[in-house]
C-alpha positions, 0 to 999 in steps of 0.5 A: 257864315251864319245860318240863321233863319228869318225867325232867328234874325228877327228874335235877334233884333228883338233882343238886340240892345241898341246904344244910340250915344256918341263916342267921345274920348274913348266912351259913349255919352250923350250930346252936350245939348242932350238932343237926340233924334230917331233913326228908323228901320227903312224896311218898316218905318219903325224907330230903332233907337234915339241917336245923339244929335251932335252940334258944334260944341261936341265937335270942339270937344272932339277937336280939342281932345284930338289935337292934344292926344295927337300931340302927346304922341301917345298914338302918333308916335307909337311904334308902327308895329304896336299900332298894328297890333292894336288895329289887328285886335280891332279886326278880330273883335269885329269879326267876333261880333260879325252877327251883331254888326250885320244885324245893326247894319241891316236894321239901319240901312235896309241892306239884306242881311246876307250882304251885310253878314258876308260882304259888309262885315267881311269887308271891314274886317279885311280893310282894318286888318290889312291896313294894320298889317301894312303899316310897319312895312312901309319904308322911308327913303334916302335919295341919291345925292352928292357924297357930302349930303344926305337927303332923307324923305319921311312920311309924317301923320297929318294930324287931326282928320275929319271923315264924313261917310255915306248912308249906303255903305256906312260900315265899309266906308267907315273902315276905308277911312278909319283904318289907314288914318289910324294906321298912319298915327292920325287922330280921327273924328268921324261923322257918320250919315245922321240916318245910319250911324249904328254900326260905326258907333258899335265898332268904336266900342270895339276899337277902345276894347282892342286898346286904341287910346282915348282921344284918338277916335271920336264918332259924332252923329249929327246934321250933315249941314251944320255939323258937317260944315263946322268940321269942313270949316274948322281951322284945327282939322288938318284933313278931311275925307269924304264919300257922298254926293258930288254937289256936297263934295264941291261944297267941302272943297269950298270950305277947305278953301275958306278956312285953312286948306285942309287937305280934302279927299272925295269919293263922289258920284257916278253914272258908270258905263257897262259895255257888252260886245256881241262876242261876250259871254252873254249869260254871265254879262246879263247876269252881272248887268242886273247885279251891277244896277240892282245890288244894294237897291241901286244905291251904289256910287259905282252902280252900272246904271248905263248898259251900253249894248252892241246894236246887233245883240240889243233885242236878245240881250235886253231880253236876257236882262229882263229875265235876270231882273225878275230874281231881284224883286225886293223883299224883307232884308231880314230874310236871308233869301232876299237880295234887294231891300228897300230904299233908304227912306221915303224921300229917296223912294220919291226921287226914283219915282220921279226919275222914272216919270222923267224917263217916260216923259223924255221918250225912253220905253219902260220895259220892266218895273217902274213902280213902288211895292210892298207899300203895306209894310211901311217900308220904302221899296221900289221895283227893279226898272229898265228903260230901253231906247235911251239916248245919252242926252237924257236925264235918266242917262246923265244924272245919278238917280241912286236907285234900281233904274237901268238905261239901255243904250246901243252902239255900232263900233267900239269907238262909238261905245267909248264916246258914249261912256266918256260923255259924262261928268262922272268917272268912277267905275265901269266894265267892258264884256268881250272875249276879244282880248284887244277889244276889251283892253283897248276899251278898258284903257279909253274909258276914263274911270278909276275902276274898269272891269273886264268880263266882270263887274264890282271887282277888286279887294283891299289891295287895289285903290278905289276912287274916280276921275272927273267929277267923281272925286280925288284920292283913293281909298284902299291899298297902299295908296290910301296911306298917301291921303293921311300923311305928309312928305317931309324932306330932311337935308343934311350937309356934312362938314 
């Protein structure tokens, strides 16, 4: 962990040389049109650098190179042990440059430097290293058949994979996509979010330094609409993986059907329930409830934005959460003491304000926060915000706000808590707090989400799968299960004479 102060981080930012060019065929280059657009610091609105704005021509170049590289076998047919060593070296280089990469992430996304350094970079390093170490430990199968036959089941790489990642966790989600897709031998075209491409571009440099062959990985900043759609409809891309909003995910599924039925895996939105019973450790549950909704400014797909509290403790527990919320007031993300930074941009901050107005109009009671703050900085900051008296039919309880806004609901029985939790189009994450093991397990089993915590929130690591039910998506990031997304199963049936 770096011990730099605010002034030292600011000095490092001033000295940082940022390269905004694309990464195509193993090297940095401008877009084919020469177009570049600024990427802005959400903390103060200042331009960080101009970033290559890639188009269909750049995508076609990257796709053709990816296909040729895949067919050559230079990576796809490399021994798994050798691919492992390159990925492990890559993880080591990312770790070596952790301060620089964390700084890029903080400047580009507005995340607190303490989080980017200690959470985001560490997560990327572990994901890349874990996937590399795992790939030579996956065995193919010989199935049970009669003695005159031999049936082999083998895994083969999909081929050319397009990965589209979001702006809220650009480094860690990039690692979640790249590590297993590269480990299994695919060629990958990564499209980072147009407003947060810097960390992805930098770790691509480090992948090349680690020995990843030219043409295996491309990073194309550009429009989510035109460039993303071009990738999604291209007939020579075999698979697509996406993290982002549910409406965009639905479009990508449509594009898959309109083109070549490319395998498409989606990790989408959420409106996650956080259920607290009267017998829970209320001090820990209240602290975690604040963390669950305010971490990363609420710009988290798994954020625990629906706090569902047993009626008998509602007033007491709400007071505890309000007290915990006072520690989450936003601040300068370059300050190691800051726990919540700005919204990503003015549009997202305004969206949060609009939902605060909607909550008031719907009759919910605003009991904490509710306004923009630090407006003189040029950044986009919003206070942590709590609504009480919320019913599950209100828009603030049903729609993903993607900001630090908590809706508090109540229940009388465990069955009612589960009913409220499941009354959502989403099914990404959630938690239940209770000292009763029967209650905790029964509720956790009944809530229809991909990840459910018991007496914790945001639990998990590289060894467990991550993804959602319902309109929160399909497929899984992380763990051995992620390899399923990037491989085809082939049966070879042999009959002996």
